[in-house]
C-alpha positions as CSV (number, residue, x, y, z in Angstrom):
1,X,-36.0,61.5,-21.5
2,X,-32.4,60.6,-20.7
3,X,-30.6,62.8,-18.2
4,X,-27.1,62.8,-16.9
5,X,-26.3,64.5,-13.7
6,X,-22.8,65.7,-13.2
7,X,-20.7,68.6,-14.2
8,X,-18.9,68.4,-17.6
9,X,-15.4,68.8,-16.1
10,X,-15.9,65.6,-13.7
11,X,-13.5,62.6,-14.7
12,X,-16.3,60.0,-14.6
13,X,-18.9,62.2,-16.2
14,X,-16.5,62.9,-19.1
15,X,-16.1,59.3,-19.8
16,X,-19.9,58.9,-19.9
17,X,-20.4,61.9,-22.1
18,X,-17.8,60.7,-24.5
19,X,-20.0,57.6,-25.1
20,X,-23.2,59.4,-25.3
21,X,-21.6,61.7,-27.9
22,X,-20.1,58.8,-29.7
23,X,-23.4,57.0,-30.4
24,X,-25.2,60.2,-30.9
25,X,-27.8,59.9,-28.0
26,X,-30.2,62.5,-27.3
27,X,-29.4,63.2,-23.7
28,X,-29.6,66.3,-21.3
29,X,-26.7,67.0,-18.9
30,X,-27.3,69.0,-15.8
31,X,-24.3,70.3,-13.8
32,X,-24.2,68.8,-10.5
33,X,-21.2,68.4,-8.2
34,X,-18.3,70.7,-7.0
35,X,-19.1,74.3,-7.9
36,X,-22.6,73.4,-9.2
37,X,-25.6,72.2,-7.9
38,X,-25.1,70.0,-4.5
39,X,-25.1,66.3,-4.4
40,X,-25.9,66.3,-0.7
41,X,-29.5,67.3,-0.8
42,X,-32.5,64.8,0.1
43,X,-33.3,64.9,-3.5
44,X,-30.1,63.7,-4.9
45,X,-29.3,61.4,-2.4
46,X,-32.6,59.5,-3.2
47,X,-31.1,59.2,-6.5
48,X,-27.6,58.2,-5.4
49,X,-27.1,57.7,-1.7
50,X,-23.2,58.1,-2.0
51,X,-23.8,61.6,-3.1
52,X,-21.5,61.4,-6.3
53,X,-21.9,62.1,-9.8
54,X,-22.5,60.9,-12.5
55,X,-26.1,59.7,-12.0
56,X,-28.3,58.7,-15.1
57,X,-31.9,59.0,-15.1
58,X,-33.5,57.1,-18.3
59,X,-37.3,57.0,-18.0
60,X,-37.8,55.2,-14.6
61,X,-34.4,53.7,-14.5
62,X,-32.1,55.7,-12.0
63,X,-28.3,54.4,-12.3
64,X,-25.2,55.3,-10.5
65,X,-21.6,54.2,-11.1
66,X,-20.2,55.4,-14.4
67,X,-19.0,51.9,-15.7
68,X,-22.6,50.6,-14.8
69,X,-24.1,53.6,-16.6
70,X,-21.8,52.8,-19.8
71,X,-22.8,49.2,-19.6
72,X,-26.6,50.0,-19.5
73,X,-26.3,52.6,-22.2
74,X,-24.5,50.4,-24.5
75,X,-26.8,47.5,-24.1
76,X,-29.9,49.6,-24.6
77,X,-28.8,52.2,-27.3
78,X,-25.7,51.2,-29.0
79,X,-24.5,49.1,-31.9
80,X,-23.4,45.7,-30.6
81,X,-19.8,46.5,-31.1
82,X,-19.4,48.9,-28.3
83,X,-20.4,46.1,-25.8
84,X,-20.3,42.5,-27.6
85,X,-22.8,40.0,-26.9
86,X,-20.3,37.2,-27.4
87,X,-19.2,36.3,-23.8
88,X,-15.4,35.9,-24.8
89,X,-15.4,39.4,-26.1
90,X,-17.5,41.0,-23.6
91,X,-15.3,39.4,-21.0
92,X,-12.5,41.4,-22.5
93,X,-14.2,44.6,-22.4
94,X,-15.3,44.0,-18.8
95,X,-11.9,43.4,-17.5
96,X,-10.3,46.5,-19.0
97,X,-13.4,48.4,-17.4
98,X,-12.5,46.6,-14.0
99,X,-8.8,47.0,-14.5
100,X,-9.3,51.0,-15.0
101,X,-11.5,50.9,-11.8
102,X,-9.5,48.5,-9.6
103,X,-5.8,49.4,-10.7
104,X,-5.4,52.6,-12.4
105,X,-7.9,55.0,-10.7
106,X,-6.1,55.3,-7.2
107,X,-2.5,56.0,-8.2
108,X,-3.6,58.4,-11.0
109,X,-6.3,60.1,-8.8
110,X,-3.2,61.1,-6.3
111,X,-1.1,62.3,-9.0
112,X,-4.0,64.5,-10.4
113,X,-5.0,65.8,-7.0
114,X,-1.4,66.9,-6.4
115,X,-0.2,68.1,-9.7
116,X,-3.7,69.8,-10.9
117,X,-5.6,70.5,-7.7
118,X,-2.3,71.3,-5.7
119,X,-3.0,68.9,-2.7
120,X,0.0,68.5,-0.8
121,X,1.2,64.9,-0.5
122,X,4.4,63.1,0.6
123,X,7.0,62.8,-2.0
124,X,7.3,59.0,-1.4
125,X,3.6,58.5,-2.2
126,X,3.7,60.7,-5.3
127,X,6.9,58.7,-6.5
128,X,5.2,55.2,-5.8
129,X,2.1,56.4,-7.7
130,X,4.2,57.6,-10.6
131,X,6.0,54.2,-10.8
132,X,2.8,52.7,-10.6
133,X,1.0,54.5,-13.3
134,X,4.2,53.8,-15.5
135,X,3.8,49.9,-14.9
136,X,0.0,50.0,-15.4
137,X,0.1,52.0,-18.8
138,X,2.9,49.8,-20.1
139,X,0.3,46.9,-19.7
140,X,-2.1,48.9,-21.7
141,X,0.5,49.7,-24.3
142,X,1.0,46.1,-24.8
143,X,-2.7,45.3,-25.2
144,X,-3.3,48.0,-27.9
145,X,0.0,47.0,-29.6
146,X,-1.5,43.5,-29.7
147,X,-4.7,44.6,-31.1
148,X,-3.4,47.4,-33.3
149,X,-6.5,49.5,-32.6
150,X,-8.6,49.7,-29.3
151,X,-8.6,47.9,-25.9
152,X,-10.8,44.8,-27.1
153,X,-10.0,44.8,-31.0
154,X,-10.7,46.7,-34.0
155,X,-14.0,48.4,-32.8
156,X,-14.1,51.1,-30.0
157,X,-15.8,49.9,-27.0
158,X,-17.0,51.2,-23.7
159,X,-13.7,50.3,-22.2
160,X,-12.0,52.8,-24.3
161,X,-14.4,55.4,-23.1
162,X,-13.0,54.7,-19.6
163,X,-9.2,54.0,-20.6
164,X,-9.1,56.8,-23.1
165,X,-10.0,59.3,-20.3
166,X,-7.3,57.7,-18.1
167,X,-4.6,58.0,-20.7
168,X,-5.6,61.6,-21.3
169,X,-5.1,62.4,-17.7
170,X,-1.8,60.4,-17.4
171,X,-0.4,62.1,-20.5
172,X,-1.6,65.6,-19.4
173,X,0.1,65.5,-15.9
174,X,3.9,66.5,-15.5
175,X,5.0,63.0,-14.9
176,X,8.1,60.9,-15.7
177,X,6.8,58.3,-18.2
178,X,8.4,55.5,-20.3
179,X,8.1,55.6,-24.0
180,X,4.9,53.8,-25.1
181,X,4.4,54.2,-28.6
182,X,1.4,52.0,-28.8
183,X,-0.4,54.1,-26.1
184,X,0.7,57.4,-28.2
185,X,-0.8,55.9,-31.3
186,X,-4.0,54.7,-29.4
187,X,-4.2,58.4,-28.0
188,X,-4.0,59.9,-31.3
189,X,-6.5,57.7,-32.7
190,X,-8.9,58.5,-30.1
191,X,-8.3,62.2,-30.7
192,X,-9.6,62.1,-34.3
193,X,-12.9,61.1,-33.0
194,X,-15.3,64.4,-32.5
195,X,-16.9,62.8,-29.7
196,X,-13.5,62.4,-27.7
197,X,-12.6,66.1,-28.7
198,X,-15.8,67.5,-27.2
199,X,-15.9,65.6,-24.1
200,X,-12.3,64.7,-23.0
201,X,-9.9,67.2,-25.1
202,X,-11.4,70.4,-22.9
203,X,-8.1,71.8,-21.9
204,X,-7.8,69.9,-18.5
205,X,-6.2,66.6,-17.9
């Protein structure tokens, strides 16, 4: 039995669920996190000492960190195209996963907290985060323009599960954005996929 612990509207849960739905994996999701079952109990902390979602339980394996979960699921259950075995291609997937985590998450998180969760922040910090997101998504625009399809190439990979969620959030917030036609094309293509519709296009950024 494969079980994912995490509420359906959590950013890091949504990208994992996008992939699970994309590959048609039979998995059970349990609502844990803000507003649902607590993540600070001894039972949950025994699975993830950070007290965060998502957590994947797959047989005897217990895995946390959403990108690690994506890599695990792709390696075990998916067609090779989602996480290529060829090292040159896999490195491209990994670099975009790490780029999303290391570069995009922090400025986009602050903007989401302010505009959607209504957490007050200094205007200078908001302006800097908005400008940084514009710079970063311009980089992604160039990449998907170069491939003409997805982040690594013609095939959707686990990198797109993370990047697609980030693009959705960025486009869904009331921000100043440059005109990025390749990002728009990329987002529209993701939006045709039933898995993306079900897990990401849920009415919230």
